C-alpha positions in Angstrom: 39.3 284.0 167.5 40.8 286.7 165.4 44.2 288.0 166.4 44.2 291.5 167.9 47.4 293.7 167.9 46.6 297.3 167.0 43.4 298.8 165.8 43.0 302.2 164.1 39.3 303.2 163.7 36.7 305.8 164.0 34.4 305.3 167.0 30.7 305.4 168.0 29.9 307.5 171.1 27.3 305.9 173.4 27.2 308.6 176.1 25.0 306.6 178.4 25.9 305.3 181.9 24.9 301.9 183.4 24.3 300.1 180.1 23.3 296.6 181.2 23.4 293.4 179.3 19.6 293.4 178.7 20.0 296.7 176.9 22.9 295.3 174.8 20.9 292.2 173.9 17.3 291.8 175.2 16.4 288.6 176.9 13.9 287.5 174.2 16.8 287.0 171.8 18.7 284.6 174.1 17.1 281.3 172.8 19.8 280.7 170.2 23.0 278.9 171.2 24.9 279.9 168.0 26.7 283.3 167.9 25.4 284.0 164.4 22.8 286.7 164.0 23.2 288.3 167.5 24.7 291.5 166.0 21.3 292.2 164.2 19.7 292.5 167.6 22.4 294.5 169.5 20.7 297.4 171.3 17.5 296.3 169.6 15.1 298.2 171.9 17.1 301.4 171.5 17.6 301.0 167.7 14.0 300.3 167.0 10.7 301.4 168.5 7.9 299.0 169.6 6.5 298.9 166.0 9.9 297.9 164.6 10.6 301.4 163.1 14.1 302.6 163.1 14.8 305.1 166.0 16.7 307.8 164.1 17.8 309.5 167.4 19.8 306.5 168.5 23.6 306.9 167.9 24.0 303.5 166.1 21.4 304.6 163.6 23.2 307.9 163.0 25.4 307.6 159.8 27.6 310.4 161.2 29.3 307.8 163.4 30.8 304.5 162.5 33.8 302.3 163.3 34.9 299.2 165.3 35.2 301.0 168.6 32.3 301.8 170.9 33.0 304.5 173.5 30.4 304.1 176.2 29.5 305.7 179.5 30.6 304.5 183.0 29.6 301.0 184.2 29.2 299.2 180.9 27.9 295.6 180.9 26.3 295.6 184.3 23.3 293.4 185.0 23.0 289.7 184.2 26.0 287.5 183.2 24.9 286.6 179.7 27.7 285.8 177.3 25.3 286.8 174.5 26.1 290.5 175.1 29.7 290.3 173.7 28.4 288.0 171.0 26.0 290.8 169.9 28.6 293.5 170.1 31.1 291.5 168.1 28.4 290.5 165.6 27.6 294.1 165.1 31.2 294.8 164.3 32.8 296.2 167.4 36.3 295.0 168.4 36.9 297.4 171.3 34.6 298.8 174.0 35.9 301.8 175.9 34.5 302.8 179.3 35.6 304.0 182.7 34.2 300.8 184.4 33.1 297.4 183.2 31.2 294.8 185.2 33.6 291.9 185.9 31.6 289.2 184.3 31.0 291.2 181.2 34.7 292.0 181.0 35.6 288.3 181.2 33.0 287.3 178.7 34.2 290.0 176.3 37.8 288.9 176.5 36.8 285.2 176.0 35.0 286.3 172.8 37.7 288.5 171.2 36.2 291.8 172.3 38.7 294.1 174.0 37.3 296.1 177.0 39.6 299.1 177.5 39.1 300.7 180.9 40.2 304.3 181.1 39.9 307.0 183.7 36.7 309.1 183.9 38.6 312.2 182.8 40.1 310.5 179.7 36.7 309.0 178.8 35.0 312.4 179.0 37.7 314.0 176.8 37.6 311.1 174.3 33.8 311.1 174.2 33.7 314.8 173.6 36.3 314.5 170.8 34.4 311.8 169.0 31.0 313.6 169.4 32.4 316.8 168.0 34.7 315.3 165.4 33.2 312.0 164.1 36.1 311.4 161.7 38.5 311.2 164.7 40.7 308.1 164.5 41.3 306.3 167.8 44.2 303.8 168.1 44.2 300.9 170.4 47.7 299.3 170.8 47.2 296.1 172.8 51.0 295.3 172.9 51.8 298.7 174.4 48.4 298.8 176.3 47.7 302.4 175.1 44.7 304.0 173.6 45.1 307.3 171.8 43.4 309.8 169.6 44.1 313.3 168.1 47.4 312.1 166.6 48.6 310.9 170.0 47.9 314.1 171.9 45.1 312.4 173.8 46.4 309.1 175.2 46.2 306.8 178.2 47.5 303.4 179.2 45.2 300.6 180.2 45.5 297.4 182.2 44.7 293.9 180.9 45.3 290.5 182.4 48.6 289.2 180.9 47.1 285.8 180.0 44.2 287.4 178.2 46.5 289.7 176.5 48.6 286.8 175.2 45.4 285.1 174.0 44.1 288.1 172.2 47.4 288.9 170.4 47.6 285.3 169.2 43.9 284.7 168.5 43.7 282.0 171.1 40.8 280.7 173.2 41.6 278.8 176.3 42.0 275.5 174.4 44.2 277.1 171.7 46.5 278.4 174.5 46.9 275.0 176.0 47.6 273.4 172.6 50.3 276.1 172.0 52.0 274.7 175.1 51.8 271.0 174.0 55.5 270.5 173.4 56.5 272.1 176.7 53.9 270.0 178.5 55.1 266.8 176.9 58.7 267.7 177.7 57.8 268.3 181.3 56.0 265.0 181.5 59.0 263.1 180.1 61.5 264.9 182.3 59.3 264.2 185.4 58.3 260.7 184.4 54.6 261.2 184.5 
């Protein structure tokens, strides 16, 4: 995984509640087992109509908005437990998803795939969403070390929670196996000391 410390980026406002994993990546694209290509089909049924024509009204197709941060409505990632949803979001180019609530399984899958879910208060989300919609050039900053998200030169900011283990993994670019390998010397020393 790619290391994550601090991200400064513009953001895409997806002002929709209850976005489920089938909307993020429709079930018909789940046949592949490789992560490559999933970004092309992120939000496929919202980005294109039934005839494959680009839906110009959908925010991801609006050139006004861009960036590595997706600011979404409440209850993002609900529905089925498909790991393909974070694969699609990462493949599309997102590194951070901001919402006032994430489904637990989606949150875990996101963290396991290098996608940082930043859960904020409903009030902060509303203000951040409004700021981005009205000022698309707004730069948001996500500081994982300090566990703070901010915008408007810091005048809009809030802290967020993250599991300490997952924080360590993201900062170092570790998956679960990489983390264990980083502890190899300590494990071997413990085994020698305790005669295993």
